[in-house]
PyMOL CGO cylinders between C-alpha atoms (Angstrom):
from pymol import cmd
from pymol.cgo import CYLINDER

trace = [
    CYLINDER, -0.15, 0.07, 0.29, 1.35, 3.16, -0.71, 0.3, 1, 1, 1, 1, 1, 1,
    CYLINDER, 1.35, 3.16, -0.71, 0.46, 6.13, 1.70, 0.3, 1, 1, 1, 1, 1, 1,
    CYLINDER, 0.46, 6.13, 1.70, 0.61, 9.62, 1.83, 0.3, 1, 1, 1, 1, 1, 1,
    CYLINDER, 0.61, 9.62, 1.83, 3.41, 11.68, 3.03, 0.3, 1, 1, 1, 1, 1, 1,
    CYLINDER, 3.41, 11.68, 3.03, 4.25, 11.64, 7.12, 0.3, 1, 1, 1, 1, 1, 1,
    CYLINDER, 4.25, 11.64, 7.12, 6.37, 14.70, 6.69, 0.3, 1, 1, 1, 1, 1, 1,
    CYLINDER, 6.37, 14.70, 6.69, 6.32, 17.80, 5.23, 0.3, 1, 1, 1, 1, 1, 1,
    CYLINDER, 6.32, 17.80, 5.23, 7.26, 18.12, 1.48, 0.3, 1, 1, 1, 1, 1, 1,
    CYLINDER, 7.26, 18.12, 1.48, 10.22, 20.04, -0.38, 0.3, 1, 1, 1, 1, 1, 1,
    CYLINDER, 10.22, 20.04, -0.38, 7.87, 23.26, -0.15, 0.3, 1, 1, 1, 1, 1, 1,
    CYLINDER, 7.87, 23.26, -0.15, 7.74, 22.75, 3.86, 0.3, 1, 1, 1, 1, 1, 1,
    CYLINDER, 7.74, 22.75, 3.86, 4.07, 21.66, 3.81, 0.3, 1, 1, 1, 1, 1, 1,
    CYLINDER, 4.07, 21.66, 3.81, 2.64, 18.74, 4.66, 0.3, 1, 1, 1, 1, 1, 1,
    CYLINDER, 2.64, 18.74, 4.66, -0.76, 19.50, 3.32, 0.3, 1, 1, 1, 1, 1, 1,
    CYLINDER, -0.76, 19.50, 3.32, -2.58, 19.04, 1.41, 0.3, 1, 1, 1, 1, 1, 1,
    CYLINDER, -2.58, 19.04, 1.41, -1.35, 15.20, 1.54, 0.3, 1, 1, 1, 1, 1, 1,
    CYLINDER, -1.35, 15.20, 1.54, 0.83, 13.86, -0.90, 0.3, 1, 1, 1, 1, 1, 1,
    CYLINDER, 0.83, 13.86, -0.90, 2.23, 10.37, -2.29, 0.3, 1, 1, 1, 1, 1, 1,
    CYLINDER, 2.23, 10.37, -2.29, 5.38, 9.33, -0.77, 0.3, 1, 1, 1, 1, 1, 1,
    CYLINDER, 5.38, 9.33, -0.77, 6.13, 7.35, -3.65, 0.3, 1, 1, 1, 1, 1, 1,
    CYLINDER, 6.13, 7.35, -3.65, 6.83, 8.55, -7.44, 0.3, 1, 1, 1, 1, 1, 1,
    CYLINDER, 6.83, 8.55, -7.44, 7.66, 6.59, -10.48, 0.3, 1, 1, 1, 1, 1, 1,
    CYLINDER, 7.66, 6.59, -10.48, 9.45, 8.46, -13.55, 0.3, 1, 1, 1, 1, 1, 1,
    CYLINDER, 9.45, 8.46, -13.55, 9.02, 11.97, -11.40, 0.3, 1, 1, 1, 1, 1, 1,
    CYLINDER, 9.02, 11.97, -11.40, 5.25, 11.53, -11.03, 0.3, 1, 1, 1, 1, 1, 1,
    CYLINDER, 5.25, 11.53, -11.03, 3.49, 11.15, -7.96, 0.3, 1, 1, 1, 1, 1, 1,
    CYLINDER, 3.49, 11.15, -7.96, 1.85, 7.51, -7.68, 0.3, 1, 1, 1, 1, 1, 1,
    CYLINDER, 1.85, 7.51, -7.68, -1.75, 6.99, -6.17, 0.3, 1, 1, 1, 1, 1, 1,
    CYLINDER, -1.75, 6.99, -6.17, -1.86, 6.71, -2.38, 0.3, 1, 1, 1, 1, 1, 1,
    CYLINDER, -1.86, 6.71, -2.38, -4.23, 6.36, 0.72, 0.3, 1, 1, 1, 1, 1, 1,
    CYLINDER, -4.23, 6.36, 0.72, -4.33, 9.70, 2.63, 0.3, 1, 1, 1, 1, 1, 1,
    CYLINDER, -4.33, 9.70, 2.63, -4.39, 9.69, 6.43, 0.3, 1, 1, 1, 1, 1, 1,
    CYLINDER, -4.39, 9.69, 6.43, -7.65, 10.59, 8.00, 0.3, 1, 1, 1, 1, 1, 1,
    CYLINDER, -7.65, 10.59, 8.00, -6.96, 13.60, 9.88, 0.3, 1, 1, 1, 1, 1, 1,
    CYLINDER, -6.96, 13.60, 9.88, -10.28, 13.03, 11.92, 0.3, 1, 1, 1, 1, 1, 1,
    CYLINDER, -10.28, 13.03, 11.92, -8.48, 10.36, 13.51, 0.3, 1, 1, 1, 1, 1, 1,
    CYLINDER, -8.48, 10.36, 13.51, -8.15, 10.43, 17.49, 0.3, 1, 1, 1, 1, 1, 1,
    CYLINDER, -8.15, 10.43, 17.49, -4.82, 9.37, 18.64, 0.3, 1, 1, 1, 1, 1, 1,
    CYLINDER, -4.82, 9.37, 18.64, -4.48, 6.06, 20.66, 0.3, 1, 1, 1, 1, 1, 1,
    CYLINDER, -4.48, 6.06, 20.66, -2.16, 6.12, 23.86, 0.3, 1, 1, 1, 1, 1, 1,
    CYLINDER, -2.16, 6.12, 23.86, -0.03, 3.56, 25.17, 0.3, 1, 1, 1, 1, 1, 1,
    CYLINDER, -0.03, 3.56, 25.17, 1.90, 4.24, 28.37, 0.3, 1, 1, 1, 1, 1, 1,
    CYLINDER, 1.90, 4.24, 28.37, 1.99, 8.13, 27.34, 0.3, 1, 1, 1, 1, 1, 1,
    CYLINDER, 1.99, 8.13, 27.34, 3.41, 7.54, 23.72, 0.3, 1, 1, 1, 1, 1, 1,
    CYLINDER, 3.41, 7.54, 23.72, 0.98, 7.69, 20.46, 0.3, 1, 1, 1, 1, 1, 1,
    CYLINDER, 0.98, 7.69, 20.46, 0.17, 4.44, 18.82, 0.3, 1, 1, 1, 1, 1, 1,
    CYLINDER, 0.17, 4.44, 18.82, -0.29, 4.94, 15.02, 0.3, 1, 1, 1, 1, 1, 1,
    CYLINDER, -0.29, 4.94, 15.02, -1.90, 1.59, 14.37, 0.3, 1, 1, 1, 1, 1, 1,
    CYLINDER, -1.90, 1.59, 14.37, -5.73, 3.20, 14.50, 0.3, 1, 1, 1, 1, 1, 1,
    CYLINDER, -5.73, 3.20, 14.50, -4.67, 5.84, 12.24, 0.3, 1, 1, 1, 1, 1, 1,
    CYLINDER, -4.67, 5.84, 12.24, -4.00, 3.49, 9.43, 0.3, 1, 1, 1, 1, 1, 1,
    CYLINDER, -4.00, 3.49, 9.43, -7.17, 1.18, 10.11, 0.3, 1, 1, 1, 1, 1, 1,
    CYLINDER, -7.17, 1.18, 10.11, -9.22, 4.15, 10.22, 0.3, 1, 1, 1, 1, 1, 1,
    CYLINDER, -9.22, 4.15, 10.22, -7.65, 5.61, 7.01, 0.3, 1, 1, 1, 1, 1, 1,
    CYLINDER, -7.65, 5.61, 7.01, -8.48, 2.55, 5.26, 0.3, 1, 1, 1, 1, 1, 1,
    CYLINDER, -8.48, 2.55, 5.26, -12.26, 2.96, 5.91, 0.3, 1, 1, 1, 1, 1, 1,
    CYLINDER, -12.26, 2.96, 5.91, -12.35, 6.38, 5.30, 0.3, 1, 1, 1, 1, 1, 1,
    CYLINDER, -12.35, 6.38, 5.30, -10.63, 6.33, 2.02, 0.3, 1, 1, 1, 1, 1, 1,
    CYLINDER, -10.63, 6.33, 2.02, -11.76, 2.86, 0.87, 0.3, 1, 1, 1, 1, 1, 1,
    CYLINDER, -11.76, 2.86, 0.87, -12.15, 4.51, -2.73, 0.3, 1, 1, 1, 1, 1, 1,
    CYLINDER, -12.15, 4.51, -2.73, -8.14, 5.21, -2.83, 0.3, 1, 1, 1, 1, 1, 1,
    CYLINDER, -8.14, 5.21, -2.83, -7.10, 1.70, -2.12, 0.3, 1, 1, 1, 1, 1, 1,
    CYLINDER, -7.10, 1.70, -2.12, -7.35, -0.37, -5.15, 0.3, 1, 1, 1, 1, 1, 1,
    CYLINDER, -7.35, -0.37, -5.15, -5.35, 2.24, -7.11, 0.3, 1, 1, 1, 1, 1, 1,
    CYLINDER, -5.35, 2.24, -7.11, -2.71, 2.36, -4.23, 0.3, 1, 1, 1, 1, 1, 1,
    CYLINDER, -2.71, 2.36, -4.23, -2.24, -1.07, -3.90, 0.3, 1, 1, 1, 1, 1, 1,
    CYLINDER, -2.24, -1.07, -3.90, 1.57, -2.06, -4.42, 0.3, 1, 1, 1, 1, 1, 1,
    CYLINDER, 1.57, -2.06, -4.42, 1.71, -5.01, -7.26, 0.3, 1, 1, 1, 1, 1, 1,
    CYLINDER, 1.71, -5.01, -7.26, 3.52, -7.39, -5.06, 0.3, 1, 1, 1, 1, 1, 1,
    CYLINDER, 3.52, -7.39, -5.06, 2.17, -10.28, -7.10, 0.3, 1, 1, 1, 1, 1, 1,
    CYLINDER, 2.17, -10.28, -7.10, 4.37, -9.51, -9.86, 0.3, 1, 1, 1, 1, 1, 1,
    CYLINDER, 4.37, -9.51, -9.86, 7.39, -10.07, -7.70, 0.3, 1, 1, 1, 1, 1, 1,
    CYLINDER, 7.39, -10.07, -7.70, 9.07, -13.03, -9.56, 0.3, 1, 1, 1, 1, 1, 1,
    CYLINDER, 9.07, -13.03, -9.56, 11.44, -14.10, -6.26, 0.3, 1, 1, 1, 1, 1, 1,
    CYLINDER, 11.44, -14.10, -6.26, 10.57, -15.67, -3.10, 0.3, 1, 1, 1, 1, 1, 1,
    CYLINDER, 10.57, -15.67, -3.10, 9.29, -13.32, -0.39, 0.3, 1, 1, 1, 1, 1, 1,
    CYLINDER, 9.29, -13.32, -0.39, 9.74, -13.41, 3.19, 0.3, 1, 1, 1, 1, 1, 1,
    CYLINDER, 9.74, -13.41, 3.19, 7.43, -11.14, 5.21, 0.3, 1, 1, 1, 1, 1, 1,
    CYLINDER, 7.43, -11.14, 5.21, 7.69, -10.73, 9.21, 0.3, 1, 1, 1, 1, 1, 1,
    CYLINDER, 7.69, -10.73, 9.21, 5.14, -9.32, 11.07, 0.3, 1, 1, 1, 1, 1, 1,
    CYLINDER, 5.14, -9.32, 11.07, 5.14, -8.44, 14.87, 0.3, 1, 1, 1, 1, 1, 1,
    CYLINDER, 5.14, -8.44, 14.87, 1.14, -9.23, 16.24, 0.3, 1, 1, 1, 1, 1, 1,
    CYLINDER, 1.14, -9.23, 16.24, 1.87, -6.07, 18.81, 0.3, 1, 1, 1, 1, 1, 1,
    CYLINDER, 1.87, -6.07, 18.81, 3.22, -3.61, 16.37, 0.3, 1, 1, 1, 1, 1, 1,
    CYLINDER, 3.22, -3.61, 16.37, 1.50, -0.20, 17.29, 0.3, 1, 1, 1, 1, 1, 1,
    CYLINDER, 1.50, -0.20, 17.29, 2.74, 1.97, 14.59, 0.3, 1, 1, 1, 1, 1, 1,
    CYLINDER, 2.74, 1.97, 14.59, 0.43, 0.09, 12.04, 0.3, 1, 1, 1, 1, 1, 1,
    CYLINDER, 0.43, 0.09, 12.04, -1.17, -3.10, 11.17, 0.3, 1, 1, 1, 1, 1, 1,
    CYLINDER, -1.17, -3.10, 11.17, 1.77, -5.40, 10.23, 0.3, 1, 1, 1, 1, 1, 1,
    CYLINDER, 1.77, -5.40, 10.23, -0.36, -8.65, 10.37, 0.3, 1, 1, 1, 1, 1, 1,
    CYLINDER, -0.36, -8.65, 10.37, -2.96, -7.41, 8.41, 0.3, 1, 1, 1, 1, 1, 1,
    CYLINDER, -2.96, -7.41, 8.41, -0.71, -5.95, 5.91, 0.3, 1, 1, 1, 1, 1, 1,
    CYLINDER, -0.71, -5.95, 5.91, 1.46, -8.86, 5.88, 0.3, 1, 1, 1, 1, 1, 1,
    CYLINDER, 1.46, -8.86, 5.88, -1.88, -11.37, 5.44, 0.3, 1, 1, 1, 1, 1, 1,
    CYLINDER, -1.88, -11.37, 5.44, -2.68, -9.50, 2.43, 0.3, 1, 1, 1, 1, 1, 1,
    CYLINDER, -2.68, -9.50, 2.43, 0.40, -9.43, 0.89, 0.3, 1, 1, 1, 1, 1, 1,
    CYLINDER, 0.40, -9.43, 0.89, 0.70, -13.40, 1.34, 0.3, 1, 1, 1, 1, 1, 1,
    CYLINDER, 0.70, -13.40, 1.34, -2.70, -13.95, 0.25, 0.3, 1, 1, 1, 1, 1, 1,
    CYLINDER, -2.70, -13.95, 0.25, -2.35, -11.76, -3.53, 0.3, 1, 1, 1, 1, 1, 1,
    CYLINDER, -2.35, -11.76, -3.53, 0.94, -13.74, -4.05, 0.3, 1, 1, 1, 1, 1, 1,
    CYLINDER, 0.94, -13.74, -4.05, -0.74, -17.02, -3.23, 0.3, 1, 1, 1, 1, 1, 1,
    CYLINDER, -0.74, -17.02, -3.23, -3.44, -16.68, -5.48, 0.3, 1, 1, 1, 1, 1, 1,
    CYLINDER, -3.44, -16.68, -5.48, -1.03, -15.63, -8.33, 0.3, 1, 1, 1, 1, 1, 1,
    CYLINDER, -1.03, -15.63, -8.33, 1.10, -19.01, -7.29, 0.3, 1, 1, 1, 1, 1, 1,
    CYLINDER, 1.10, -19.01, -7.29, 4.12, -17.16, -6.04, 0.3, 1, 1, 1, 1, 1, 1,
    CYLINDER, 4.12, -17.16, -6.04, 6.12, -18.36, -3.32, 0.3, 1, 1, 1, 1, 1, 1,
    CYLINDER, 6.12, -18.36, -3.32, 5.61, -16.49, 0.04, 0.3, 1, 1, 1, 1, 1, 1,
    CYLINDER, 5.61, -16.49, 0.04, 6.71, -16.96, 3.69, 0.3, 1, 1, 1, 1, 1, 1,
    CYLINDER, 6.71, -16.96, 3.69, 5.29, -15.06, 6.51, 0.3, 1, 1, 1, 1, 1, 1,
    CYLINDER, 5.29, -15.06, 6.51, 6.57, -15.34, 10.03, 0.3, 1, 1, 1, 1, 1, 1,
    CYLINDER, 6.57, -15.34, 10.03, 5.08, -13.60, 12.96, 0.3, 1, 1, 1, 1, 1, 1,
    CYLINDER, 5.08, -13.60, 12.96, 5.33, -13.14, 16.49, 0.3, 1, 1, 1, 1, 1, 1,
    CYLINDER, 5.33, -13.14, 16.49, 2.30, -12.34, 18.45, 0.3, 1, 1, 1, 1, 1, 1,
    CYLINDER, 2.30, -12.34, 18.45, 4.06, -10.36, 21.15, 0.3, 1, 1, 1, 1, 1, 1,
    CYLINDER, 4.06, -10.36, 21.15, 6.79, -8.78, 18.73, 0.3, 1, 1, 1, 1, 1, 1,
    CYLINDER, 6.79, -8.78, 18.73, 6.72, -5.11, 18.10, 0.3, 1, 1, 1, 1, 1, 1,
    CYLINDER, 6.72, -5.11, 18.10, 7.34, -2.86, 14.89, 0.3, 1, 1, 1, 1, 1, 1,
    CYLINDER, 7.34, -2.86, 14.89, 11.22, -2.80, 15.25, 0.3, 1, 1, 1, 1, 1, 1,
    CYLINDER, 11.22, -2.80, 15.25, 12.66, -6.40, 14.51, 0.3, 1, 1, 1, 1, 1, 1,
    CYLINDER, 12.66, -6.40, 14.51, 16.40, -6.30, 14.46, 0.3, 1, 1, 1, 1, 1, 1,
    CYLINDER, 16.40, -6.30, 14.46, 18.28, -9.34, 12.91, 0.3, 1, 1, 1, 1, 1, 1,
    CYLINDER, 18.28, -9.34, 12.91, 21.11, -11.12, 14.88, 0.3, 1, 1, 1, 1, 1, 1,
    CYLINDER, 21.11, -11.12, 14.88, 23.87, -8.96, 15.39, 0.3, 1, 1, 1, 1, 1, 1,
    CYLINDER, 23.87, -8.96, 15.39, 21.86, -6.07, 14.69, 0.3, 1, 1, 1, 1, 1, 1,
    CYLINDER, 21.86, -6.07, 14.69, 21.78, -3.37, 17.51, 0.3, 1, 1, 1, 1, 1, 1,
    CYLINDER, 21.78, -3.37, 17.51, 18.13, -2.44, 18.65, 0.3, 1, 1, 1, 1, 1, 1,
    CYLINDER, 18.13, -2.44, 18.65, 16.95, 0.18, 16.56, 0.3, 1, 1, 1, 1, 1, 1,
    CYLINDER, 16.95, 0.18, 16.56, 16.40, 3.57, 18.25, 0.3, 1, 1, 1, 1, 1, 1,
    CYLINDER, 16.40, 3.57, 18.25, 15.84, 7.21, 17.80, 0.3, 1, 1, 1, 1, 1, 1,
    CYLINDER, 15.84, 7.21, 17.80, 12.95, 8.55, 15.47, 0.3, 1, 1, 1, 1, 1, 1,
    CYLINDER, 12.95, 8.55, 15.47, 9.69, 10.08, 16.55, 0.3, 1, 1, 1, 1, 1, 1,
    CYLINDER, 9.69, 10.08, 16.55, 8.72, 9.07, 20.12, 0.3, 1, 1, 1, 1, 1, 1,
    CYLINDER, 8.72, 9.07, 20.12, 5.86, 6.70, 19.73, 0.3, 1, 1, 1, 1, 1, 1,
    CYLINDER, 5.86, 6.70, 19.73, 4.47, 3.38, 20.94, 0.3, 1, 1, 1, 1, 1, 1,
    CYLINDER, 4.47, 3.38, 20.94, 6.02, 0.75, 18.74, 0.3, 1, 1, 1, 1, 1, 1,
    CYLINDER, 6.02, 0.75, 18.74, 4.81, -1.96, 20.70, 0.3, 1, 1, 1, 1, 1, 1,
    CYLINDER, 4.81, -1.96, 20.70, 6.63, -5.67, 21.56, 0.3, 1, 1, 1, 1, 1, 1,
    CYLINDER, 6.63, -5.67, 21.56, 9.92, -5.89, 23.58, 0.3, 1, 1, 1, 1, 1, 1,
    CYLINDER, 9.92, -5.89, 23.58, 13.27, -6.37, 22.98, 0.3, 1, 1, 1, 1, 1, 1,
    CYLINDER, 13.27, -6.37, 22.98, 13.19, -10.16, 23.93, 0.3, 1, 1, 1, 1, 1, 1,
    CYLINDER, 13.19, -10.16, 23.93, 10.19, -10.41, 21.53, 0.3, 1, 1, 1, 1, 1, 1,
    CYLINDER, 10.19, -10.41, 21.53, 11.31, -8.15, 18.86, 0.3, 1, 1, 1, 1, 1, 1,
    CYLINDER, 11.31, -8.15, 18.86, 14.68, -10.24, 18.79, 0.3, 1, 1, 1, 1, 1, 1,
    CYLINDER, 14.68, -10.24, 18.79, 13.15, -13.41, 18.73, 0.3, 1, 1, 1, 1, 1, 1,
    CYLINDER, 13.15, -13.41, 18.73, 11.12, -12.63, 15.94, 0.3, 1, 1, 1, 1, 1, 1,
    CYLINDER, 11.12, -12.63, 15.94, 14.31, -11.58, 14.04, 0.3, 1, 1, 1, 1, 1, 1,
    CYLINDER, 14.31, -11.58, 14.04, 16.36, -14.71, 14.78, 0.3, 1, 1, 1, 1, 1, 1,
    CYLINDER, 16.36, -14.71, 14.78, 13.48, -17.09, 13.37, 0.3, 1, 1, 1, 1, 1, 1,
    CYLINDER, 13.48, -17.09, 13.37, 12.84, -14.78, 10.36, 0.3, 1, 1, 1, 1, 1, 1,
    CYLINDER, 12.84, -14.78, 10.36, 16.64, -14.89, 9.39, 0.3, 1, 1, 1, 1, 1, 1,
    CYLINDER, 16.64, -14.89, 9.39, 16.66, -18.73, 10.14, 0.3, 1, 1, 1, 1, 1, 1,
    CYLINDER, 16.66, -18.73, 10.14, 13.76, -19.12, 8.00, 0.3, 1, 1, 1, 1, 1, 1,
    CYLINDER, 13.76, -19.12, 8.00, 14.94, -17.05, 4.81, 0.3, 1, 1, 1, 1, 1, 1,
    CYLINDER, 14.94, -17.05, 4.81, 18.50, -18.88, 5.16, 0.3, 1, 1, 1, 1, 1, 1,
    CYLINDER, 18.50, -18.88, 5.16, 16.89, -21.98, 4.60, 0.3, 1, 1, 1, 1, 1, 1,
    CYLINDER, 16.89, -21.98, 4.60, 14.64, -21.12, 2.16, 0.3, 1, 1, 1, 1, 1, 1,
    CYLINDER, 14.64, -21.12, 2.16, 17.88, -19.60, -0.10, 0.3, 1, 1, 1, 1, 1, 1,
    CYLINDER, 17.88, -19.60, -0.10, 19.49, -23.12, 0.79, 0.3, 1, 1, 1, 1, 1, 1,
    CYLINDER, 19.49, -23.12, 0.79, 16.41, -25.17, -0.50, 0.3, 1, 1, 1, 1, 1, 1,
    CYLINDER, 16.41, -25.17, -0.50, 15.67, -26.67, 2.86, 0.3, 1, 1, 1, 1, 1, 1,
    CYLINDER, 15.67, -26.67, 2.86, 12.61, -28.15, 3.80, 0.3, 1, 1, 1, 1, 1, 1,
    CYLINDER, 12.61, -28.15, 3.80, 12.32, -28.00, 7.39, 0.3, 1, 1, 1, 1, 1, 1,
    CYLINDER, 12.32, -28.00, 7.39, 10.56, -24.82, 9.29, 0.3, 1, 1, 1, 1, 1, 1,
    CYLINDER, 10.56, -24.82, 9.29, 12.44, -22.91, 11.88, 0.3, 1, 1, 1, 1, 1, 1,
    CYLINDER, 12.44, -22.91, 11.88, 11.94, -23.84, 15.48, 0.3, 1, 1, 1, 1, 1, 1,
    CYLINDER, 11.94, -23.84, 15.48, 10.95, -20.63, 16.92, 0.3, 1, 1, 1, 1, 1, 1,
    CYLINDER, 10.95, -20.63, 16.92, 10.11, -19.81, 20.79, 0.3, 1, 1, 1, 1, 1, 1,
    CYLINDER, 10.11, -19.81, 20.79, 7.04, -18.40, 22.19, 0.3, 1, 1, 1, 1, 1, 1,
    CYLINDER, 7.04, -18.40, 22.19, 5.16, -19.99, 19.17, 0.3, 1, 1, 1, 1, 1, 1,
    CYLINDER, 5.16, -19.99, 19.17, 5.63, -17.42, 15.92, 0.3, 1, 1, 1, 1, 1, 1,
    CYLINDER, 5.63, -17.42, 15.92, 3.68, -18.63, 13.23, 0.3, 1, 1, 1, 1, 1, 1,
    CYLINDER, 3.68, -18.63, 13.23, 5.31, -19.76, 10.37, 0.3, 1, 1, 1, 1, 1, 1,
    CYLINDER, 5.31, -19.76, 10.37, 3.85, -19.93, 7.12, 0.3, 1, 1, 1, 1, 1, 1,
    CYLINDER, 3.85, -19.93, 7.12, 5.61, -21.50, 4.80, 0.3, 1, 1, 1, 1, 1, 1,
    CYLINDER, 5.61, -21.50, 4.80, 4.97, -22.57, 0.85, 0.3, 1, 1, 1, 1, 1, 1,
    CYLINDER, 4.97, -22.57, 0.85, 4.28, -25.98, -0.40, 0.3, 1, 1, 1, 1, 1, 1,
    CYLINDER, 4.28, -25.98, -0.40, 3.41, -25.68, -3.99, 0.3, 1, 1, 1, 1, 1, 1,
    CYLINDER, 3.41, -25.68, -3.99, 0.68, -23.34, -4.43, 0.3, 1, 1, 1, 1, 1, 1,
    CYLINDER, 0.68, -23.34, -4.43, -0.69, -23.82, -0.82, 0.3, 1, 1, 1, 1, 1, 1,
    CYLINDER, -0.69, -23.82, -0.82, 0.16, -22.90, 2.72, 0.3, 1, 1, 1, 1, 1, 1,
    CYLINDER, 0.16, -22.90, 2.72, 0.86, -25.08, 5.70, 0.3, 1, 1, 1, 1, 1, 1,
    CYLINDER, 0.86, -25.08, 5.70, 0.86, -23.73, 9.47, 0.3, 1, 1, 1, 1, 1, 1,
    CYLINDER, 0.86, -23.73, 9.47, 3.33, -24.87, 11.57, 0.3, 1, 1, 1, 1, 1, 1,
    CYLINDER, 3.33, -24.87, 11.57, 4.40, -23.90, 15.61, 0.3, 1, 1, 1, 1, 1, 1,
    CYLINDER, 4.40, -23.90, 15.61, 7.52, -24.78, 17.69, 0.3, 1, 1, 1, 1, 1, 1,
    CYLINDER, 7.52, -24.78, 17.69, 10.37, -23.44, 20.32, 0.3, 1, 1, 1, 1, 1, 1,
    CYLINDER, 10.37, -23.44, 20.32, 13.30, -21.66, 18.69, 0.3, 1, 1, 1, 1, 1, 1,
    CYLINDER, 13.30, -21.66, 18.69, 16.71, -23.29, 19.48, 0.3, 1, 1, 1, 1, 1, 1,
    CYLINDER, 16.71, -23.29, 19.48, 20.20, -21.26, 19.51, 0.3, 1, 1, 1, 1, 1, 1,
    CYLINDER, 20.20, -21.26, 19.51, 21.94, -23.80, 16.87, 0.3, 1, 1, 1, 1, 1, 1,
    CYLINDER, 21.94, -23.80, 16.87, 19.09, -24.74, 14.68, 0.3, 1, 1, 1, 1, 1, 1,
    CYLINDER, 19.09, -24.74, 14.68, 20.50, -26.99, 12.24, 0.3, 1, 1, 1, 1, 1, 1,
    CYLINDER, 20.50, -26.99, 12.24, 20.58, -25.89, 8.46, 0.3, 1, 1, 1, 1, 1, 1,
    CYLINDER, 20.58, -25.89, 8.46, 20.60, -29.48, 6.98, 0.3, 1, 1, 1, 1, 1, 1,
    CYLINDER, 20.60, -29.48, 6.98, 17.99, -31.44, 4.91, 0.3, 1, 1, 1, 1, 1, 1,
    CYLINDER, 17.99, -31.44, 4.91, 15.92, -33.72, 7.41, 0.3, 1, 1, 1, 1, 1, 1,
    CYLINDER, 15.92, -33.72, 7.41, 16.86, -37.30, 7.08, 0.3, 1, 1, 1, 1, 1, 1,
]
cmd.load_cgo(trace, "trace")
């Protein structure tokens, strides 16, 4: 989904809303934010997830033109989404991408962590910091667990290995088998083996 700008444009204005993306110098269709939205607060910080959901309802007529054609991506796609993401509804967005790619017969892997938030670091990365103060959800532990499981799953996919990663806190892993999907749950191991199952 292409959304409206979140910061002021080159002219210093943030309204009227403008596309966040261009192609060939021309703005692409986008979904504006609903300015009537009343902020949600979590521990004194603004959670923006509700803004995205409300804007999708308010500007439903803009959605079809603003959808990114993810079904045209030819390679494998790995989606990771935190169920406690308070910045935007990442699970909802990831599920829409997965369904559209599945209907086009495209390979898509979706790894989710119910307690993970918006900022998910991969192993070896510092916990992201900075930016606007807002509720991002999750905890460092849960975010890192999702990052570990996602990178393990992507390595397995690149190497063409059939097994699924075992992830702590039972994240959901949707992995392609032909054009269909299966759902698997498990617990994470530090030394997850990267070799075919015997």
